[in-house]
Structure formats: C-alpha cells, structure tokens
C-alpha positions as CSV (number, residue, x, y, z in Angstrom):
1,M,34.9,96.1,-60.0
2,A,35.6,99.9,-61.2
3,R,38.8,101.6,-59.8
4,T,37.9,104.5,-57.8
5,I,39.4,108.0,-58.7
6,A,41.3,109.1,-55.9
7,K,40.4,112.8,-54.1
8,D,43.6,114.2,-55.5
9,H,43.0,113.3,-59.2
10,D,42.5,116.5,-60.5
11,Q,45.9,117.6,-58.9
12,K,48.3,115.0,-59.9
13,R,46.9,115.5,-63.3
14,A,47.7,119.2,-63.2
15,Q,51.3,118.3,-61.4
16,I,52.2,116.2,-64.4
17,L,51.0,118.9,-67.1
18,K,53.1,121.6,-65.1
19,S,56.1,119.3,-64.6
20,A,55.9,117.9,-68.3
21,A,55.9,121.5,-69.7
22,K,59.1,122.2,-68.3
23,V,60.8,119.2,-69.4
24,F,59.5,119.7,-72.9
25,A,60.1,123.4,-72.9
26,D,64.0,122.4,-72.1
27,E,64.5,118.9,-73.8
28,G,62.3,119.4,-76.9
29,F,59.4,117.3,-77.0
30,D,60.5,114.9,-79.5
31,R,63.6,113.9,-77.2
32,A,62.0,114.3,-73.3
33,S,60.9,110.6,-72.6
34,M,58.2,109.4,-70.2
35,T,61.2,108.3,-67.7
36,Q,62.2,111.9,-67.4
37,L,58.6,113.0,-66.9
38,A,58.0,110.6,-64.1
39,R,61.3,111.6,-62.7
40,E,60.2,115.9,-62.8
41,C,56.9,114.7,-61.3
42,G,58.4,112.8,-58.7
43,I,56.2,109.9,-59.5
44,S,57.3,106.3,-60.8
45,K,56.4,105.7,-64.8
46,A,53.5,103.2,-63.9
47,N,51.8,106.1,-62.0
48,I,52.4,108.3,-65.0
49,Y,50.7,105.8,-67.3
50,H,48.3,105.8,-64.9
51,Y,46.9,108.7,-65.7
52,Y,48.2,109.3,-69.2
53,G,48.8,106.8,-71.8
54,S,51.4,108.2,-74.2
55,K,53.5,111.2,-74.2
56,D,51.1,112.7,-77.4
57,A,48.1,113.0,-74.7
58,I,50.2,114.9,-72.3
59,L,51.2,117.0,-74.9
60,F,47.5,117.9,-75.9
61,D,46.4,118.1,-72.5
62,I,49.6,120.9,-71.8
63,L,48.2,122.7,-74.5
64,E,44.9,122.3,-74.2
65,V,44.5,123.4,-70.8
66,Y,47.0,126.5,-71.3
67,L,45.1,128.1,-74.0
68,R,41.6,127.0,-73.2
69,D,42.2,129.0,-69.9
70,L,44.3,131.8,-71.5
71,R,41.1,132.3,-73.8
72,D,38.6,132.2,-71.2
73,R,40.7,135.0,-69.1
74,I,41.5,137.3,-71.6
75,C,38.2,137.1,-73.7
76,G,36.1,136.9,-70.4
77,I,37.7,140.4,-69.1
78,D,35.3,143.0,-68.4
79,L,34.7,145.8,-70.5
80,D,31.4,147.2,-69.7
81,G,31.6,151.1,-69.6
82,A,35.1,151.3,-70.6
83,G,35.9,153.4,-74.1
84,P,38.0,151.9,-76.9
85,E,41.5,153.4,-75.3
86,E,40.7,151.6,-72.2
87,R,39.5,148.8,-73.9
88,L,43.1,148.0,-75.2
89,R,44.6,149.2,-72.1
90,L,42.8,146.7,-70.0
91,V,42.9,143.9,-72.7
92,V,47.1,144.3,-73.0
93,A,47.5,144.2,-69.1
94,E,45.6,141.2,-68.5
95,T,47.1,139.3,-71.1
96,L,50.5,140.1,-70.0
97,R,49.1,139.0,-66.6
98,A,47.9,135.8,-68.4
99,Y,51.4,134.9,-69.7
100,Q,52.8,135.4,-65.8
101,G,54.1,131.8,-64.4
102,A,53.4,130.0,-68.1
103,D,57.1,130.3,-69.7
104,H,57.3,126.9,-70.4
105,E,53.7,126.2,-71.8
106,H,54.2,129.2,-74.0
107,Q,57.5,127.4,-75.4
108,V,55.8,124.2,-75.7
109,Q,53.0,126.0,-77.8
110,I,55.7,127.6,-80.2
111,G,57.8,124.3,-80.6
112,A,55.6,121.5,-80.0
113,M,52.2,121.7,-81.4
114,G,53.1,120.5,-84.9
115,A,53.6,117.5,-83.5
116,L,49.6,116.9,-82.8
117,P,47.4,115.4,-85.4
118,E,45.6,117.7,-87.6
119,E,42.3,117.5,-85.8
120,Q,43.7,118.4,-82.2
121,Q,45.8,121.2,-83.8
122,K,42.6,122.4,-85.4
123,L,40.7,122.8,-81.7
124,L,44.2,124.6,-80.2
125,R,44.4,126.8,-83.4
126,G,40.4,128.0,-82.6
127,Y,41.5,129.3,-79.0
128,Q,44.4,131.2,-80.4
129,R,42.0,132.2,-83.3
130,E,39.3,133.5,-80.3
131,M,42.1,135.5,-78.8
132,V,43.3,137.4,-81.9
133,N,39.7,138.3,-83.0
134,F,39.2,139.3,-79.2
135,M,42.1,141.7,-79.7
136,S,41.6,142.9,-83.8
137,D,38.0,143.8,-82.4
138,T,39.7,145.9,-79.3
139,V,42.3,147.4,-82.0
140,Q,39.7,148.2,-84.8
141,A,37.7,149.9,-82.5
142,I,40.1,152.8,-81.7
143,A,40.2,153.4,-85.1
144,P,37.7,152.2,-87.2
145,A,38.1,154.4,-90.5
146,A,41.8,153.3,-91.0
147,F,41.0,149.5,-91.2
148,D,37.6,149.9,-93.6
149,A,37.5,147.1,-95.9
150,D,41.4,146.6,-95.0
151,A,41.7,143.2,-93.4
152,A,45.1,143.2,-93.8
153,K,46.1,146.1,-92.2
154,L,44.4,145.3,-89.2
155,R,45.6,141.9,-88.7
156,A,48.9,143.5,-89.2
157,A,48.1,146.0,-86.3
158,T,46.7,143.1,-84.3
159,M,50.2,140.9,-84.4
160,S,52.1,143.7,-84.3
161,V,50.4,143.8,-80.4
162,F,50.7,140.1,-79.9
163,G,54.4,140.7,-81.3
164,M,55.6,143.1,-78.4
165,L,53.8,140.9,-76.0
166,N,55.3,137.8,-76.9
167,W,58.5,139.7,-77.4
168,Y,58.3,140.4,-73.3
169,Y,57.9,136.8,-72.7
170,M,61.0,135.6,-74.7
171,W,63.4,138.2,-73.2
172,N,62.0,139.1,-69.6
173,T,61.3,135.5,-68.7
174,G,60.5,135.2,-64.8
175,A,59.7,139.6,-64.6
176,G,57.3,140.0,-62.1
177,T,53.6,142.1,-61.7
178,E,54.9,145.3,-61.6
179,A,57.3,145.3,-64.3
180,R,54.8,143.5,-66.7
181,E,52.2,146.3,-65.7
182,D,54.8,149.2,-66.7
183,Y,55.2,147.0,-69.7
184,A,51.9,146.7,-70.5
185,G,51.3,150.4,-70.1
186,L,54.3,150.9,-72.9
187,V,52.7,148.5,-75.2
188,S,49.5,150.1,-74.9
189,E,50.7,153.8,-75.4
190,L,52.9,152.7,-78.1
191,T,49.8,151.2,-80.0
192,L,47.4,154.0,-79.3
193,G,49.9,156.3,-80.7
194,G,50.3,154.4,-83.6
195,L,46.4,154.0,-84.4
196,R,45.5,157.5,-83.9
197,S,48.4,158.4,-86.5
198,L,46.7,156.4,-89.0
C-alpha cells in the first residue's frame, strides 16, 4: 500500500529548505551535516530523510525554489503604461524587495551552487539569465542609442545595477522595507543619471 502524503507535507519541505539555507550559509555547504540540518529544523534525522534523500537534493531545492520564485516575481512585474525611466524604478525597487528575507538563500547561491551537477547548475543559471535579460532590456530602453551594437557596454551597465543591489544585501542584512525603498530610489537615480550622460 502506498504511503499517504501528510497534509502539511509542502509546509514541512518549505521549513526544511528555510532552515537548511541558514545552516548552509552559516556553516558552509561542505561542512554542514544532515544531523545539523535536522537539529535546525527541529525534526529527527530519519524524518528529514523522509523528505530529502541527500544534502545535495536539499541544496538544489533551496536554489531552484529561490531562483524560480525570484525570476517569476521580478520578470512578472506589471510595466504596462510605464515609460522607460519609471520601468527602471519599478524593476529596481521590486528586486530589492524580493531580496528581503532571503539573505541565507542568497549566500547559498553565491557560495554553494558550484557543488551541484552541471545539468542542475544549467537550469539555475537559466533563471539568473532571464532576470539579467529582463534588467538589460529595462536599461537599454532608457538610452537605446548608447548601446547600439555595443553588447559589452550594455552588459556592464546591467551588471553594475545588480552590483549596487547586491552590495546592499551584503552590507545591510536585515534592512526593513522603508530602508530598501530609499536605497532603490538612490540606485535608480544613480543609474538614470549615468545612462542619460552616455
């Protein structure tokens, strides 16, 4: 007889992923053990194996869920009726809001993605690429003539925006919504000022 799935199965998996992200961020993926993960989750080691067969499977799910949700949130912004400059402001603000509460997942993405098999990394990089392309289109629309036939310059401008946003994550862990909104405004104005001068 097949084992039934508990009503709180998805909630438990989400709890495991959140707790494991903290352990991987604090300890490093290589040093973390399933025993530590179970302890952080407040469940037995046997119970954690009921949900995930390995530490690698947990790592992949942390990053797949995080990056897919991030991609969907950022690329799904409603930009109808917004001009190019307003689009940039909306995308920058939503990106910074989407980072809130995901410090551990972000650290795991930076530090542990390389531990996954190439095929899994390829899927995750695909999510990242979609977000970069979305931001790139947003940046290009502000000063299209400046980037005509200069893909390298457009990529540099796009990644500079992400650099400013990621700097905030690195140095302002736990910043609230209002502080993020203020910084999003600063990033937008710095970016727009630079793009207008190209």
